C-alpha positions as CSV (number, residue, x, y, z in Angstrom):
1,M,-27.7,-60.2,-23.1
2,F,-25.2,-58.8,-20.6
3,Q,-21.8,-59.7,-19.3
4,Q,-22.2,-59.3,-15.6
5,I,-25.2,-58.6,-13.6
6,T,-24.8,-57.5,-10.0
7,I,-27.9,-57.9,-7.8
8,L,-27.6,-56.1,-4.3
9,G,-29.8,-57.8,-1.7
10,P,-30.8,-61.5,-2.5
11,G,-33.7,-62.0,-0.6
12,L,-37.0,-63.4,-2.3
13,L,-36.9,-61.2,-5.2
14,G,-32.9,-60.8,-5.8
15,A,-32.3,-64.7,-5.5
16,S,-35.3,-65.8,-7.6
17,L,-33.8,-63.1,-10.3
18,A,-30.4,-64.6,-10.2
19,M,-31.8,-68.0,-10.3
20,A,-33.8,-67.0,-13.4
21,V,-31.1,-65.1,-15.1
22,K,-28.8,-68.1,-14.8
23,E,-31.4,-70.6,-16.0
24,R,-31.8,-68.5,-19.1
25,G,-28.4,-67.7,-19.8
26,L,-29.1,-63.9,-19.8
27,A,-25.6,-63.0,-18.3
28,A,-22.2,-64.6,-18.5
29,R,-21.6,-63.7,-14.6
30,V,-24.0,-62.9,-11.9
31,V,-22.2,-61.1,-8.6
32,T,-24.5,-60.7,-5.3
33,W,-23.9,-58.5,-2.2
34,S,-26.0,-58.7,0.9
35,R,-25.7,-56.8,4.0
36,R,-25.7,-59.7,6.4
37,P,-22.5,-61.8,6.5
38,E,-24.5,-64.9,6.9
39,S,-26.4,-63.9,3.8
40,R,-23.4,-63.8,2.1
41,A,-22.1,-67.2,3.6
42,K,-25.6,-68.7,2.2
43,C,-24.9,-67.1,-1.2
44,L,-21.8,-68.9,-1.7
45,S,-23.2,-72.5,-1.7
46,Q,-25.9,-71.5,-4.1
47,G,-25.7,-72.4,-8.2
48,W,-26.9,-69.1,-9.2
49,C,-24.4,-67.0,-7.7
50,D,-20.7,-66.5,-9.5
51,A,-19.5,-64.5,-6.6
52,V,-20.4,-62.8,-3.3
53,L,-18.5,-59.5,-2.5
54,D,-18.3,-58.3,0.8
55,S,-19.1,-54.6,0.0
56,P,-21.6,-53.2,-2.8
57,E,-18.9,-51.2,-4.3
58,E,-16.8,-54.2,-5.0
59,A,-19.7,-55.9,-6.3
60,V,-20.9,-53.8,-8.9
61,V,-17.5,-53.1,-10.5
62,G,-17.3,-54.1,-14.2
63,S,-21.0,-54.6,-14.1
64,D,-23.3,-53.8,-17.3
65,L,-26.3,-54.2,-15.2
66,V,-27.0,-53.4,-11.6
67,V,-30.2,-54.7,-9.7
68,L,-31.1,-53.0,-6.3
69,C,-33.4,-55.5,-4.9
70,T,-33.6,-53.7,-1.3
71,P,-36.1,-52.2,1.0
72,V,-37.5,-49.1,-0.8
73,Q,-35.8,-46.7,1.7
74,T,-32.5,-48.2,1.0
75,I,-32.2,-48.2,-2.7
76,V,-31.3,-44.2,-3.0
77,P,-28.8,-44.2,-0.1
78,L,-27.7,-47.4,-1.6
79,L,-27.2,-45.8,-5.2
80,L,-25.2,-42.9,-3.6
81,Q,-22.6,-45.7,-2.0
82,I,-22.0,-47.5,-5.3
83,R,-21.9,-44.3,-7.7
84,S,-18.3,-44.2,-7.8
85,A,-17.7,-47.5,-8.5
86,L,-20.1,-48.0,-11.4
87,A,-19.3,-48.6,-14.8
88,A,-19.5,-45.5,-16.9
89,D,-22.2,-47.2,-19.1
90,A,-23.8,-49.3,-16.2
91,L,-27.8,-49.4,-16.5
92,I,-29.0,-49.5,-12.9
93,T,-32.4,-50.5,-11.9
94,D,-34.7,-51.6,-9.0
95,V,-37.4,-53.8,-8.1
96,G,-39.1,-51.5,-5.7
97,S,-42.7,-51.0,-4.9
98,T,-42.8,-47.2,-5.1
99,K,-41.3,-45.3,-7.9
100,S,-41.9,-41.2,-7.9
101,L,-39.3,-40.6,-4.9
102,I,-36.9,-43.3,-6.0
103,C,-36.5,-42.4,-9.6
104,R,-36.3,-38.6,-9.4
105,E,-33.7,-39.1,-6.2
106,A,-32.0,-41.6,-8.2
107,R,-31.7,-39.2,-10.9
108,S,-30.0,-36.5,-8.5
109,A,-27.8,-39.0,-7.2
110,L,-26.2,-40.0,-10.6
111,E,-25.9,-36.1,-11.8
112,G,-22.6,-36.1,-13.2
113,H,-22.2,-39.8,-14.0
114,S,-22.6,-41.3,-17.4
115,A,-24.6,-44.6,-15.8
116,T,-28.5,-44.7,-16.1
117,F,-30.8,-45.4,-13.6
118,L,-34.2,-46.6,-15.0
119,G,-36.9,-47.6,-12.4
120,A,-38.7,-51.0,-12.8
121,H,-41.2,-52.9,-10.6
122,P,-41.8,-56.6,-11.3
123,M,-45.3,-57.3,-10.0
124,A,-44.1,-60.6,-8.7
125,G,-43.4,-62.2,-5.2
126,S,-45.5,-63.2,-2.0
127,E,-45.9,-63.2,1.6
128,Q,-42.7,-65.0,2.2
129,A,-39.4,-63.5,2.1
130,G,-35.9,-64.6,2.0
131,M,-33.7,-66.6,-0.5
132,E,-34.8,-69.9,0.9
133,H,-38.4,-69.1,-0.8
134,A,-36.5,-68.0,-4.2
135,Q,-38.0,-69.5,-7.3
136,S,-36.6,-69.5,-10.7
137,D,-40.1,-69.1,-12.4
138,L,-41.2,-66.3,-10.0
139,F,-41.4,-63.7,-13.0
140,E,-43.1,-65.7,-15.5
141,K,-46.6,-64.5,-16.6
142,A,-46.3,-61.7,-14.2
143,A,-46.5,-57.8,-15.5
144,C,-43.4,-55.7,-15.0
145,I,-43.8,-52.1,-14.9
146,L,-40.7,-49.5,-16.5
147,T,-40.8,-46.2,-15.0
148,P,-38.8,-43.6,-17.2
149,L,-38.6,-40.3,-16.1
150,E,-38.9,-37.5,-18.9
151,G,-35.9,-37.7,-21.5
152,A,-34.8,-41.1,-20.5
153,S,-32.6,-43.1,-22.8
154,N,-34.6,-44.9,-25.4
155,E,-31.9,-47.3,-25.5
156,A,-32.3,-48.0,-21.9
157,I,-36.0,-48.4,-22.0
158,T,-35.4,-51.3,-25.0
159,K,-32.9,-53.0,-23.1
160,L,-34.2,-53.3,-19.7
161,S,-37.8,-53.9,-21.5
162,A,-36.3,-56.9,-23.2
163,F,-34.5,-58.2,-20.0
164,W,-37.8,-58.6,-18.1
165,D,-39.6,-59.9,-21.3
166,A,-36.8,-62.5,-21.5
167,L,-37.8,-63.4,-17.9
168,G,-41.3,-64.3,-19.0
169,M,-42.8,-61.3,-18.0
170,T,-45.3,-58.8,-19.6
171,V,-43.6,-55.5,-19.4
172,S,-45.6,-51.9,-19.4
173,T,-44.2,-48.5,-19.2
174,V,-45.6,-45.5,-17.1
175,S,-44.9,-42.5,-15.7
176,P,-43.3,-43.0,-11.8
177,E,-46.2,-40.7,-10.8
178,K,-48.8,-43.2,-12.6
179,H,-47.1,-46.2,-11.3
180,D,-47.5,-45.1,-7.8
181,E,-51.4,-44.3,-8.5
182,I,-51.9,-47.7,-9.8
183,V,-50.2,-49.9,-7.2
184,A,-51.8,-47.7,-4.6
185,H,-54.8,-49.3,-5.8
186,I,-53.8,-52.7,-7.0
187,S,-51.3,-53.9,-4.5
188,H,-50.8,-51.3,-1.7
189,L,-54.4,-51.1,-0.7
190,P,-55.6,-55.0,-0.9
191,H,-52.3,-55.4,1.4
192,L,-53.7,-52.9,3.9
193,L,-57.1,-54.5,3.6
194,A,-55.8,-57.9,4.4
195,S,-54.0,-56.8,7.1
196,T,-56.6,-54.7,8.8
197,L,-59.3,-57.5,8.6
198,C,-56.9,-59.6,10.3
199,G,-56.1,-56.9,13.0
200,Y,-60.0,-56.8,13.6
201,L,-60.3,-60.5,13.5
202,A,-57.4,-60.6,16.3
203,T,-59.9,-58.5,18.6
204,Q,-62.8,-60.9,18.4
205,D,-62.7,-64.8,19.9
206,G,-59.7,-66.3,19.5
207,T,-61.5,-69.5,18.7
208,W,-63.2,-68.1,15.6
209,R,-60.0,-69.0,13.6
210,T,-60.2,-72.4,13.9
211,L,-63.5,-72.1,12.2
212,A,-62.2,-70.3,9.1
213,G,-62.5,-71.8,5.7
214,G,-60.4,-71.3,2.5
215,G,-62.1,-68.0,2.1
216,L,-60.5,-66.2,4.8
217,R,-57.1,-67.6,4.1
218,D,-57.4,-66.6,0.2
219,T,-58.5,-63.1,1.2
220,T,-55.9,-62.1,3.6
221,R,-52.9,-64.2,2.5
222,V,-50.8,-61.1,1.9
223,A,-50.9,-60.0,5.5
224,S,-48.3,-62.2,6.4
225,G,-45.8,-60.0,4.7
226,D,-43.0,-58.1,6.7
227,P,-44.5,-55.1,8.4
228,Q,-41.2,-53.4,8.6
229,L,-41.1,-53.5,4.6
230,W,-44.9,-52.7,4.1
231,K,-44.5,-49.8,6.7
232,Q,-41.9,-48.3,4.3
233,I,-43.9,-48.9,1.0
234,L,-47.0,-47.0,2.4
235,E,-45.3,-44.1,3.8
236,Q,-43.2,-43.6,0.6
237,N,-46.6,-43.6,-1.2
238,S,-48.8,-42.3,1.4
239,D,-50.2,-39.8,-0.7
240,E,-51.9,-42.3,-3.4
241,V,-52.7,-44.6,-0.9
242,L,-54.6,-42.4,1.3
243,R,-56.7,-41.5,-1.7
244,A,-57.3,-45.2,-2.6
245,I,-58.4,-45.6,1.2
246,E,-61.2,-42.8,0.6
247,G,-62.2,-44.2,-2.6
248,F,-62.6,-47.7,-1.1
249,E,-64.4,-46.0,1.9
250,Q,-66.7,-44.9,-0.5
251,Q,-67.8,-47.9,-2.0
252,L,-67.9,-49.6,1.1
253,H,-70.4,-46.8,2.5
254,H,-72.5,-47.4,-0.6
255,L,-72.8,-51.0,0.5
256,K,-73.5,-50.3,4.1
257,T,-75.9,-47.9,3.1
258,A,-77.7,-50.3,0.8
259,L,-77.8,-52.7,3.3
260,L,-79.3,-50.5,6.1
261,N,-82.0,-49.3,3.4
262,Q,-82.8,-53.1,2.7
263,D,-82.1,-52.1,-0.9
264,S,-81.4,-55.3,-2.4
265,L,-80.8,-53.8,-6.0
266,G,-77.7,-51.8,-4.4
267,V,-76.5,-54.7,-2.6
268,I,-76.3,-57.1,-5.6
269,A,-75.2,-54.3,-8.0
270,Q,-72.2,-53.8,-5.6
271,L,-71.5,-57.9,-5.3
272,E,-72.3,-58.2,-9.3
273,R,-69.2,-55.4,-10.0
274,G,-67.2,-57.1,-7.8
275,K,-67.3,-60.5,-9.5
276,T,-67.1,-59.2,-12.8
277,Y,-63.7,-57.4,-12.0
278,R,-62.6,-60.5,-10.3
279,D,-63.4,-62.8,-12.9
280,Q,-61.5,-60.9,-15.3
281,L,-58.2,-60.8,-13.3
């Protein structure tokens, strides 16, 4: 599918991607780069990596696909850094959890260059981080959202869609703005709720956690995600996240009002609606 794929940032997603690409034979050669020397040294011992370079510019030379797997605030600066080293026909994508700002700034960053940037968001991962938790099947049966800007190359969309499809993902295409609205509700808000619930419980009696069952662990699993990474995500998508919070607050207010008024029908309606949605996931 590709002669050489470069993965910049071999953390959980980047390393899992390299594993999956190697396992499925989607590239003749996989090259990586990491900001930290210790991570680069670790990559050298991995079977999913053909070469580890000391700079991102060196790593992208000759690559027909470059995947930026770094935190959202670093994606565009990294693209600017590698711009001069990109092949003329290179396709560049990312795995960032926000898209509107990244996609529009990436287009500006590549103005005058024939390389193409097309945003992508594989909806895969976990609360864990680092290549030590990488899995070659991480992307299987998960969704991937492509976010082309207006006027994007149909060839690039087709090529990148086929790539994620070959990794076992179900690929959808929406605008960057629509993506940010969607993930604010289905990803960013759930993380905030889990984290806020844990933060609230941390103010209560410390012995309560020893009595907690699987329900609390299931509900709050994602709260273990890296706070620094999530701070960047929430700040980049703050407008949509705030709208999602407002919508959730309204629903919580309806439930609170029903309880205050001893409105059993109102309570059951809320619970039934929630159960129906969860059963369809």
